[in-house]
Structures are given as structure tokens and as C-alpha cells.
N, C-alpha and C positions, 0 to 999 in steps of 0.2 A: 553384494559388496558394500561395506560400510565406508563412506568417505570420511577420512580422518582430518578434521580441522581442530587442532588443539588450541587452547586458550592463548598460549604464548604467541602463536602465529597470528591469531585473529586480533588480539589486542594491539599488536604492532601495526596493524593496518589502519588504525584510527587516524594516525597522523597523515596518511596519504589519501584519505577519503576525498572524493571529488566526482565530477561528472564522468570521469573515465571509468569509474567503478560501477558495477551493475547494482541494480536495486537490491538484489538478493544478498550481495556482499554487505550492504549496509545493515540488512536485517540480521545477519550472522553476528556482526560486531555488537549490536545492541542486545541480542538475545543470548547467544552462546557465550560471549565474553562475560556478561553479567553473571550468568549462572555458574560459571566455572572458576572465576577468580575474583571473589567479592572484595578483597582488600584493595584492589586497584580500580574498581569501577564505581562511579558515582551513582546516585539515584537519578535515573534517566527515564524519559517518556518518549514514546514514538507510536506510530500507527493509529492515529486518531480517527474516530468515526462518531456519528450521532445515532441516538436511538431513533426508532421509527417515528416518534412524536416530537423529536427535537428537544426533549426535556432533560435528557442525559447524554453524557459523552462516554465513549468507551476508548480505551487506549492500552497499549502495552506499557508496563512499568517494571523496570529492573531495579531492585533495591537490595543492597547487601548480597546475600546469597540466594535470592529468590527473584524470579520473573513471573509476573501475573498479567492476566487481562483484568484491568480494573474498570469500575463504573463509578462515575461522579454525577450526582444529582445537582443540576444547575440551580434548582430552587432551594433545596434544603442544605446543600453542602455535604450530604452524606456520601461517604466513600465505601464501596464494597468491592469484592473481587471474586474472580473465578480462579481456583487453584488447580493447575494441571497435575496429573499424577507424576510420581518421581521419574518414571521412564519416558516422559514426554514433555515437550515445550509447546505451549499453545500461543498463538499469535494472530493478529489481523482479524479481529472479530467484527462482524457486521450483523445488524438486525435485519430480519425480513421486513418488507414494507408494511405488513400488518402487525408486526411486533410479536408474532407467535413463535418464531424460531431465531436462532443465532447461528451463523456459519463462521468457521474459523479454520486456520491451518494448524495441523498437528505435526510436530517434528519429533521422531523417535530419538531417544538418548540411549546410546549403547556404550557402556564403559566410559561414561562422561564425555562421549563424543556425539555431536549432532549428526545424525544419519540423514543427510539432505536427500539422498537418492530414494528414500522411502517416506518422504513427506506425503501426507494425505489431507484431503479436505474433509471436515467433519461438521455435523449439524447437531445442535442440542436445543432443548427448551430453555427459556430465559431463567428458569430455576436451576439449571445445570443438570437436569435429568434427561433421560432418553438420548444419550450421546450415540451417534451413528456415523461411522466412517462411510462416506458416500463415493469415494474414489478408490481405485486399486492400482497396482502396478507401480513401476519405478518412475522417478522424476520429481524434481522440486516443484511444488504446487503452491502458488501464492496469490494474494489479492482476490479472494473469493467474494462474490456478491450475488445476492438472490435476484431472480427475475421478478417482475411485478406480480406475476401470478403465484409466486412462491413454489413453483414446481420444478424450477431449474436453477443451477448455480453456474455462473460464468467465472473463469479463473485463468491465470497465467501458468503455463507449465514449461519448465526447462527440460529439453530432451537430453542434454549432455551435462553430466557432472564432471568437472575437470579434475585431474589428478595433481595439477600444478598450475602456477600462474596467479595473477592478482585477483581474478574473478573466479569464484568457485563453481559457477554454472554458466551455461550459454545455450543458444538455440531456443529462444523463447517464442511461444505461440499462444494464441487464445484457444481455450477449450471450454466445453460445456458438459455438465452432467445432468441427466434427467433423474430427478429424485424418486420418481415412481418406478422406473424400470432399471435404474442404475447404469444405463447406457451412457458412455462417454464419447463425445464427438469433438474432433479437432476442427476448429473454425478458420484458422489462418495457416498459411504454408510459406513462411518467410524466414524462419529461424533467426529472429532478431537478436541483436546483441543485448538490448534491454527492451522491456515492455512493461507498461503500467497503465493506470487510469482507466481500466475497463469499466464500462457501465452500460446497462441496457436502456434503450428507449422504451416508452410505455407499451409498444406492441410486442415486446419480448423477442423480436426477430432482428431488429437492428441494434448495433452496439457501437460505442465509441471507444477509442483507445489512443494511447501515445506510445510510439516505438521509435527506435533508432537502430541503424546498422543491420539491414536485412543481409543475410549471407546466402540466400537462395531466392529464386523468383519463379513463380508458377509459369510453366511454358518455356523456360529457357533451359537449353542444354549446356550447362556450364562445364568448363574444363576442370577435371578433378585435381590436377597437379600444378595448376597455375592460379594461385589465389588472387594475384594482382589483376590478371586478365578477367577472372570471374567477377571481381568487384567492379571493374570497369564496365562489364556487360550489364551488371545489375543497375549501376548508376545511369547508364544510357537508357535502359528500359524504363527506369523510374522517371527520368526527365521526359521521355517521350510520352508517357502516359500522364504526366503532371501529377504524380502522386506525392503527397506530403504526409509522411507517417507521423509527424509531430502532433497532428490532430486529424485522425482519420475515422470515417464512419464506414461500417460494413454491414451487410445484411446476411443473416444466416443462410448458408448455401452458396453464396457468391465466392468467386475465386479472388477477385481484386476489390479493394476498398474504393471509396470515392470521398471527395472532400466536400463536406457540407458547410464548412465555415471558411471565410476568406479573411486572411490576415495580411497586413502590409509586409513588404519584403524584409523589413528590419524588425519584425515582431516574431519571436520564436516561442510559441506557447509551451508551457511545461505543466505538469501536475494538473491535468484536466479534472474538473468537477462538474457534475450534471445534476440538476434538480430532478425530483421525482417525475414531474410532468414532461420533462425533456425540453422545456422551452428556455431554460436559463443555463448557459455555459459559463463557467468560471475558469480562469487559467492564471498561472503564475507568469509574470513578465519581468524579466530582469532577475534581481536577487530578492526573493521573498515578498514581492508586491503582487497582490491579487487583483484581477480585473473581471468585471462582468462584460461578456462579449456583446458587441453591438454590430449588426450587419453593415452599418455605415462607417465603421472603423473608429467611431468615437467610444472606445471601450472605457468604462467607468471604473476608477479604482474603488475597491471595497474593503481593503485592509491588508494586513501582513506586516512585514518588517523584519529585518535580521535574516539569519541563516535558517531557512525553513527545513525541518526534518519531515514533517507530514502535514497534511491539511485535509479538511472535510467540510462538506456543505450539508446543512440540515435538509431533510427530504423536501420541505416546502420551499427551499431556496432562500430562506430569510436570514439564516445565521451562517457565518463563516467561522470555522475554527482552525487555528494555526498553532502548531508546535514549533518553537524556535529553540535552537541550540540544545535540544533535549531536556530543557529544564523549565519551560514556561508554556502554558496553554492560554491563548488569547481568543476570546469570542467577540466577533464583530457583528453588528447589525448591517445587513446588506443594503437596506433602504437609504442609509445616509453615511455608511462607512464608520459610524461611531463605535467606540470600544465599549462592549457591554460588561466584560469581565476579564480579569487576568489572574491565573492561578499558577503558582510556582511550585516546583518540586522542592522538597526539604533541603536538597543540596545547596539551595541559594543561601542558606545560612553560613556556609563556609566561604562564600565569595566576598572578599573584602569591600568591593565597591557597592555592595548592597547593605552594608551594616548600618549606615546612617538612617536608612529608610525602612529597615527590616520590620519595625512594629506596624507599618502601614500596609504591608504586603499580605495578600491572601495566600496561604501556603497549604498544600495538601497535607493531610495527616500522615504521620510516619507509617502508620499501619491502617488498613481498612477496618471499618467498624465491624464488618462481618464477612465471612466467606460464604458465598452464595451456594456453593456445592460442597459442603463439608464432608 
């Protein structure tokens, strides 16, 4: 079955985007809308990540009638891109920790419709060769990330594609695929309303994640025909076990997560970022402000500002990248929170409040210098 999300329906959701919408709904707006109705969509940026050495940034960019995974060299300013085939939309690219592979999500396009139920995780070489789909079966699959060993990929999978409603997918859980055997393993059993920020610790056994709205709970016999009663039982069990899914740690094979980080009652961490060595945790607090976690509660601000669409930390934990309002990438130095660089999408030229300072802004080229996988 192909889930039909037309551009008209998707574009109409932009005005109502907010915390109540799932992460995947945001993805569809930025990718599907751009590809299908170019006259109404600006040049937009999303899904930021750093290269393995922190010298480049990768991001999704939708411009005119095309969406690409683009690569920007922070030292030279060169812009290149990976071009997905006509029958697919590529998104959410991440380098392996050794830089030898790139993992991404591939969404089939059937009759100009994004077929979310048949999304797969794929791996390729940095030169765009040796593309290999490493997952099978139905389900929206997003946020892939390599293990430190490079032998596994962690990702979020939605078990249910909805036929109607504001959110196109639901029942998210963490999954893992072994790249050598192809075996896929489900790691969590909560069917969350949203789930994101997955990342391995260096042992490749523990992982961290952010989630909200569990709709089931391991060990609970929930009533099938009384959602309110089921949600009450889940909330009571969650409180009894003192589980805070907004920043949870879990070990492969465990049934329940545990909380490795202690936050004040009025601090609600979002968009978790973890350094390669697992010692530095970053989180969004409030609207668009990022902090470096400290066990004593004195979390240090390191950058941000504005409405954040996506954020990334360099593997060494020294650089923070933030995409705001889909049109600007800002790079901060974690050591002092200073701004290292700010790069705007070309759509900034059409915004009247930028016209006076336009000559001073660094703007992405309209087109990449080269396509990496021609």
C-alpha cells in the first residue's frame, strides 16, 4: 500500500507546525512539499550533521524543484551535493565515525507521492558509490546513525502509517540493523508518539534517546478498548519507575531504560546531542538555546537562538551547528559559545529586513559546484 500525501495537503500543514506534530511530519513538509510544488516553496535547509572530522557539514536542502543532501566545506566554502534518483528522495545523511561510509534514509516516490511505508535505510561510500539498502520491510525509518565500530546502524522506525490525521506516522521505536548479517532488531517496546536524538555510546551497547507519549508499556496488560484507562496505567507505571523519556539511556537487550542524567524539575531537555566519546551531552532548553550538560545543574549555554529546525554536534564535541527557520546555519565554538560562522540560504535575498546588510552576509551558492554521484 502506498500512503498518499499530496503536496497540497502537506503544504497546508506548514502553518500548524509545532510540538504537537511528529518529527516525521516536519520531514515530509520540508522534503515532499519542496519536491512536488516548487513555485510555493522557498530554498530551505534542514537535517544538519557534521562530517567525521568536523570539517564539513551535511544537510538536506530543497531548492526550486529539487531536494538534495548537500555538503559544505567549512574551510573552503565549496558546496557539493548527492543527487537522489528520480524515484527516490534521500534525507538525513550521517558519516560513519571513520568517514568511510555515509548512512541515510531513502523514501520511494511513486506517481509523485512519497511512499512513507516503504522507506529504507541505505549506506553508501562518500563518493556516492556502492549504495546498499540495509533494511527491508514496511515502516517509516528515520534518524539513522552508525555505531562506533561501523558494523551497526541505529534508527527510529514507525510501526503505523496513518490514513488520516495531522501526523502521518505513529508508534515509534528504536531499531538496529547489523550491516554484516542484515539482521534487524527492535530495541524498545513503547510505541512512542515521537522519538528522536538516538545516539550510541562508545561501547555500542548503550544508546541515548528522546521520546514522548508512550502508548504501550512492557509488562502491562492494557485495556484494548479504553484509551484513557490505558494512558492512565502507562503514566502511573512511568511515575512509579521514575522514567523520564525526554532524556533516557538504554542498554541493548534491556526492556526498560534508565536515566543517566539529572535535570531540574523546570528543565525539559530537547534535541539531545552526544559527543563521540560519550562524555559531553548537549540539549536544547527553552526555544533554540543549547546547553552543555553538567551533573551539578550548572549547565553552560553554548549557542543557538531563534526557532531551531535541526542541530548537530561535531564528533569531538567542539562545534555546535544549528539550523534556524530553515534558512540559516550557524556554527558555534563550544569552548566559549562564540559564533564561528553563519551561512544563509539564498532565499534570504527576498527577505526585506536583510536587504541593508545583504552584502555582508555569507550566502550558500544557488547551485552546488559539483554533484558527487553524477
